[in-house]
Structure formats: C-alpha cells, structure tokens
C-alpha positions, 0 to 999 in steps of 0.5 A, a space after each residue: 500500500 502506497 504511503 500517502 502524505 496525510 497526517 491528522 493529529 488529535 485536537 485536544 484543546 481547541 473548539 475549532 478544527 483545522 485542515 490544510 492542503 499544501 502543494 509544493 512547486 518551484 518558485 518561478 515568475 510563471 508559477 507564482 502568477 498562475 498560483 495567485 490567479 488559481 487561488 483567486 479563482 478557487 476562492 471565488 467559485 468552483 464547479 459545485 458552487 459556480 458563483 461567489 454568492 453560492 460558494 460563500 453561502 455554502 461555507 456560511 451554512 457550515 457555521 462560517 467555515 473559514 477557507 483561505 487559498 493563497 500561494 506562500 513563498 518560502 525561498 525557492 519554493 511556493 506552497 499553494 496553500 488551502 487552509 480551513 478552520 471550522 467549528 468541531 462538530 461535537 460543539 454543534 448540536 446539528 446531526 447534519 454537521 459532520 466531518 464528512 460533510 465538511 471535508 466533502 465541501 472542502 474537497 469540492 472546492 480544492 478538486 473542482 476549480 471552475 475555469 469558465 472564461 468570465 470567472 477567469 477574467 473576473 479573477 484577473 481583474 481582482 488581482 490587477 486592482 488589488 496589486 495596484 492598490 498595494 503598490 501605490 503604497 511607497 513602502 510596498 513599492 520600495 520593497 518590490 524594487 528592493 527585491 528586483 535589485 537583489 535578484 536582478 540576475 535571478 528574475 524568477 526570485 524577484 517577484 514579491 507579491 503576486 508574480 508577473 502581472 503580464 502573465 496574469 493578464 495573458 492567462 486564459 481558461 485553457 492555459 489555467 486548465 493546463 496548469 491545474 492538471 499539471 499540479 496533480 503531479 507536484 508533491 502534496 501534503 494534507 495536515 489536520 488537527 481534529 478531535 476524531 483524527 482517525 475518521 478525518 484521516 480516512 475521509 481525506 484519503 478517500 476524497 483526495 486522490 492526487 498523485 502528488 500525495 505519494 511523492 516526497 514532500 520533504 525538501 533538502 533546502 528552500 534557501 536561495 544563497 546570497 550573491 555578493 554584489 553591492 548595489 546602491 540605488 535611489 529613486 525620487 518620486 517626490 514623496 514626503 516620507 522616504 523609504 530606506 531599505 538596507 539588505 545584509 546577505 548571509 555568507 553561509 546559509 542557515 537552517 531552522 536552528 540558525 533562524 532563531 538568532 535571526 529572529 532575536 537580532 530582529 528584536 534586538 535592533 527593532 523589536 520595540 521602543 527600547 530597541 537599538 535602532 528605534 532609540 537611535 533613529 527615531 528618538 535621538 535622530 528624530 528621523 524615523 516614522 518607523 523602523 523594522 528589521 526582518 530575517 528572511 532566512 530562506 532568502 539569505 537576507 537580513 533586511 532593515 527598513 525605515 520610513 524617514 525624513 528624506 533629509 536624514 537618510 544619510 544619518 540613519 544609514 550611518 547609524 544602521 551600519 554602525 550598529 551592525 559593526 558594533 555587533 560584529 565586534 562583539 558589542 551586545 547590550 545584555 539588557 536589550 538582548 534579554 528583552 529580545 529573548 523574553 519577547 520571543 518566548 512562547 509567541 504563538 505556542 498556544 495558537 492553533 495556526 502556530 501549531 499547524 505551522 509547526 506540523 508543516 515544518 515537520 513535514 518539510 524539514 528532516 529533523 524538525 520534529 526534534 527541534 525545541 524552538 522555545 528551548 533554543 530561544 531560552 538558551 540563546 547567548 550574546 556570543 551566538 548573536 555576535 556569530 550571526 552578525 559576523 555571518 552577514 555582509 552589507 549587500 544593498 541599499 535602496 532609497 525611495 524618496 
C-alpha cells in the first residue's frame, strides 16, 4: 500500500478544527502568477458552487467555515496553500454537521476549480486592482524594487507579491486548465488537527486522490544563497516620507536552528521602543516614522527598513551600519538582548495556526520534529548573536524618496 502524505493529529484543546492542503512547486515568475490567479479563482467559485454568492453561502451554512487559498513563498519554493478552520462538530448540536460533510465541501472546492472564461477574467481583474492598490503604497513599492535589485540576475526570485502581472493578464481558461492538471503531479501534503483524527484521516484519503500525495514532500533546502554584489540605488518620486531599505546577505546559509538568532537580532535592533535602532533613529535622530528589521532566512537576507525624513537618510544609514559593526565586534547590550529573548518566548505556542505551522515544518524539514524552538530561544547567548552578525555582509541599499 502506497504511503500517502496525510497526517491528522488529535485536537485536544481547541473548539475549532483545522485542515490544510499544501502543494509544493518551484518558485518561478510563471508559477507564482498562475498560483495567485488559481487561488483567486478557487476562492471565488468552483464547479459545485459556480458563483461567489453560492460558494460563500455554502461555507456560511457550515457555521462560517473559514477557507483561505493563497500561494506562500518560502525561498525557492511556493506552497499553494488551502487552509480551513471550522467549528468541531461535537460543539454543534446539528446531526447534519459532520466531518464528512465538511471535508466533502472542502474537497469540492480544492478538486473542482471552475475555469469558465468570465470567472477567469473576473479573477484577473481582482488581482490587477488589488496589486495596484498595494503598490501605490511607497513602502510596498520600495520593497518590490528592493527585491528586483537583489535578484536582478535571478528574475524568477524577484517577484514579491503576486508574480508577473503580464502573465496574469495573458492567462486564459485553457492555459489555467493546463496548469491545474499539471499540479496533480507536484508533491502534496494534507495536515489536520481534529478531535476524531482517525475518521478525518480516512475521509481525506478517500476524497483526495492526487498523485502528488505519494511523492516526497520533504525538501533538502528552500534557501536561495546570497550573491555578493553591492548595489546602491535611489529613486525620487517626490514623496514626503522616504523609504530606506538596507539588505545584509548571509555568507553561509542557515537552517531552522540558525533562524532563531535571526529572529532575536530582529528584536534586538527593532523589536520595540527600547530597541537599538528605534532609540537611535527615531528618538535621538528624530528621523524615523518607523523602523523594522526582518530575517528572511530562506532568502539569505537580513533586511532593515525605515520610513524617514528624506533629509536624514544619510544619518540613519550611518547609524544602521554602525550598529551592525558594533555587533560584529562583539558589542551586545545584555539588557536589550534579554528583552529580545523574553519577547520571543512562547509567541504563538498556544495558537492553533502556530501549531499547524509547526506540523508543516515537520513535514518539510528532516529533523524538525526534534527541534525545541522555545528551548533554543531560552538558551540563546550574546556570543551566538555576535556569530550571526559576523555571518552577514552589507549587500544593498535602496532609497525611495
């Protein structure tokens, strides 16, 4: 008997259950564009519920079952994600509200997309309008431009939001149907957290027959190595507030264990009002509307961004480089580091979505099941933070005025 990628765990504490279907495919401009369009088409309707009103009505009848469909980018891979939250049937005194009925509706939406031309065209317009609204915000425009520069030699990795808009606009019912059929062969994983996990596992096996469920879902690495190529660019749109983005590449790739230090560095530099960059750039320099630091470990990128008074960009840039330099030299403020650890302790540990995310990582990465993230954070040391900083190199500065 073939092993299928279906793992349903027992829900011991939540009144809601969760089911997730994940399809793993390579990140390309084409795949991201078509996955974004497919997700929007399926969110709108399906063959069983051929209009937005009918599909939403059916989900509402299942006590407001929440279904989200979206592509998520993890380094060089895309996970096309179908994620459903619903009230556990045992909580509802309704004999017609059963796991079988719930999974049947989810399976109909996942397995039976409606590629009628008017529906495809409607979804294309939705994406185009939402993208336009998104990119009109200077911070989003700056982030998109930053990644286009960061991956100027690898354009498939440069798309930040929905993929190639030109490919979305050119898509047809026929091309979408062809794309959908090919997805039956990509690695697929079904995860869940329900009270009767054995029954739901049997139902999932009966309702999902994709070939991808028998393929290895685990991947050796999602990481895109950073290329050394210092880029400094400035665009002027006449904005009142400037956007400064400074990217530091990771010399050596890190796994999920090393990502803990990236998270702690983000908190140390810009986690709250007492953090290093917040106090220096916002309070002392009086330059920033906001300061953020993020570790994109799968992109081998540590990104510092700030919304600034345009006249103080050079001063803020100098502060950022100075603070990173101090870390490299071993200068860590113990109190701020301890605060960073405390802020990250038990974040989301009691949340169902967080636990489902951990289940997904268990399936993606070998050995993740044995990784104690909370303990790794608790036992983190300033020396480890310094070692992480020493693995970084300044690689890009992008300014949008």
